[in-house]
N, C-alpha and C positions, 0 to 999 in steps of 0.2 A: 139165855140170850139167843134170839132167833137169827136165822140167816139174813132176814130183811134188815134187822137192826145193825148187823155187821156191815152190810153193803151200804146202808143209808143210816149213819149214826145220828144225824140230825136232819130234820125236815128241810131246813133252809140251806144246808151244806150241799155242795155238788157231790155227785156219786163218785165212789172210789173206783179206780181203774185196775185192771189186772196187772200183775207184776211184770209179765213179759212185755207190756207196752211201756212200762216205766224204764225198763232196761234198754229199750231201743233208742239210739241217739237221734234218729230222724224224727221222732215223735215228741221231742221236748217242746218245740214251738207250739205244736197242737195241744200238748198237755197244759202249757202255761195259759193258752187261750181258753181252754175248757175249765181249768181250775180257778181262773180269775173271776171274782164276783162282778167286775165291770165289763161292759161290752168293749170289743176291740175298737181302737181309734184308727181310722183310716185317714190318709193324707187328703187334704181338700183338693178338689178338682176345679181347675180354672174353667171358666166358661169358654165355649168355642170361639166366640167373637173376640175374647181377650187374646187367645192364641193367634188368631188370624191377624189381629192388629199388631201384635209383637213381631210376627214374621214380616208383615208389610213394612213396618218401620225399619227392620234390619235390612231388608232388600233396598229400601230407599237410601239408607245410610251407605250401603255398599255401592249403589249407583252414583251417589254423590261423591264418594271417595274416588271412584274410577274417573268421573268427569274432572275432578280436580287434578288427578295425575295426568290426564290427557292435556288439560290446559297448561300444566307446567311443562310438558314435553313440547307443546307448540311454542310456548314462550322461549324455551331454550333454543329451539330451531330458528326462531326469528331474531335471536340476539346477534351481537356483532360477530361472535365465534360460531354461530349455528350453521348447520349444513345447508339448510334451505336459503338462508340469507346469502351465503357465499355463492351458491349456484345462481341465485337471482342476480347478484351483483356481477358475476362473470358474464352472464348472458347479456345484461344491459350494456356493459362495457364493450363487449364484442360487437354488438349492434351499433353502438356509437362510433367506434373506430371504423367499422365498415362504411357507415354513412359518410363520415368525414373524408375517408380516402376516396370513395366513389365520387362525391361531389367536387372535391379538389381536382381530381383527374378530369372530370367532365368540364369544369370551368376552364381549366388550363388548355384543354383541346379547343374549346370554343373561342378562347382569346388568343390562341396560338402562342402560348408562353410555356409549353410543355418542356422545352429544352432548358429553361431556366430553373424550373422547380421539379425536375424529374427525380432528383435525389431524395425528395421528401415524400414521394408517393408510397414508398415501402415502409415508412416510419410507423404508421399505425399497426401494421402486422407485426413489426419487431416489438413494439411496446406490449401488444396483447400476448405475444409468445413469452416474453420475459416476465410478465405479471402472473399469468394463469396457466402457463404450460404450452406444450406443443399442440395439443388439441384445440385450445382457444385460438392460437395463431392460424391454424388450418381453417377453423370455422370463420374467422375474420376474412381470410383470403377468399374463401368460397362465397361468403355473403357479399363482399365487394364486387366480385366477378358477376354474380347474379344481378346485383343492382345495376351495374353498367350494361349488362345484357338487356335489362328491361328498359333502361333509359336511352341507350345509344345503339344497341344492336350487337350482333356477335363479333363484329370486327374490333370494335373498341374493347369489348370484354376480353377477347383473346389477346389483344395487344397488351392490356394491363396485366393479364395473368402471366404472359411470357416475359415481359420486360421488367415488371416491378413485383408482381406477386410471389413468384418463385424465389427470387433473391431475398425478398423480405422474410419469407418463411425460413429460408436457409440461415440467414443471419440471426434471426431470433432464436432458432433452434440451437445453433452452435453456442451462442452466448448464454442461453438458458442452461445448457449442459456443462458450461464452464470450460469450453474448449480453448486451446491456445489462441492468442490473438493473431499471430502470423498464419497459423493453419486455417483459422476461420476466414481470413482475408483471401487466401489462395482458393479455398473451396467456394467462397461466395463469388469470386471472379470467374471460376469455372462454370458455376450455375448461371451467372449472368451471360456468359458467352453462349451457353446452350440455349438460353432463352432468346438471345438475339438471332441465332441460327433458326430457331423455330419460328420466330417472327418473320424472317426473310422467306422461309418456305411457305408460310401461310399467305404472305403478300404475293408471292409468285403464283400461287394457286388462284388467288382471287383476280389478279390482273392478266392471267394467262401469259406470263412472261417469266423467263428464267433469270431472276434477279441475282441468284447466287453465281451464275456463270458470268454475268456482267460485272459483278464485284471482283471475281477472280481475274478477269481480263484486265480490269482497270488497275488492280494491285500489281499484276505482272508488268503492265506497261509503266507504272510509276517506278517500280524497282529497276527496270531496264534503263529508264531515263536517268535515274540517280547514279547507277553504276557506270553508264556510258559517259556521264559528265565528269 
């Protein structure tokens, strides 16, 4: 038997490999491929346009899911308990309270009935403060003052701010914070007195007359008359 017949025992059979290749563990896969009479089977490759279409469909699905999530967030914000809805409602109510207070004060001054309805001019600021907090009451007071400044000028605006706006803000703030009823009445009285003094000072500056001195002289004369009687 020749060396050729040992290496190639049959014409149709694959050639024998050396023993050092058979003992090598990394060459088993290559040996199986070479010893197998069938050609190796490779995984089918998808066409490029199929891959691109799959990626495009995945990206569209992701965008659609993101859009749905954003729409759900918007719907939640616009609900009755949503943040956007509550902010919008607070802004609208503050504007309505400011317009009501400004127009009521303007009409009462025009009809000379301010002394009869003066106790109601601070009520919109009080309601706004108790419903939405101190910041809402402050915004209502400032909006009312600016409305009166636009419609009637700085004198009416300053008068409303000193005589009604500050006491309304103080009252709404104390009641919002849950202060004691007696303490809130005393503090609101003090704020109203400060506002009246400020109104007298502003009026004195405008008419170039010391109204505070005239008030003091008249009070002194009245007390003297009462004590002498």
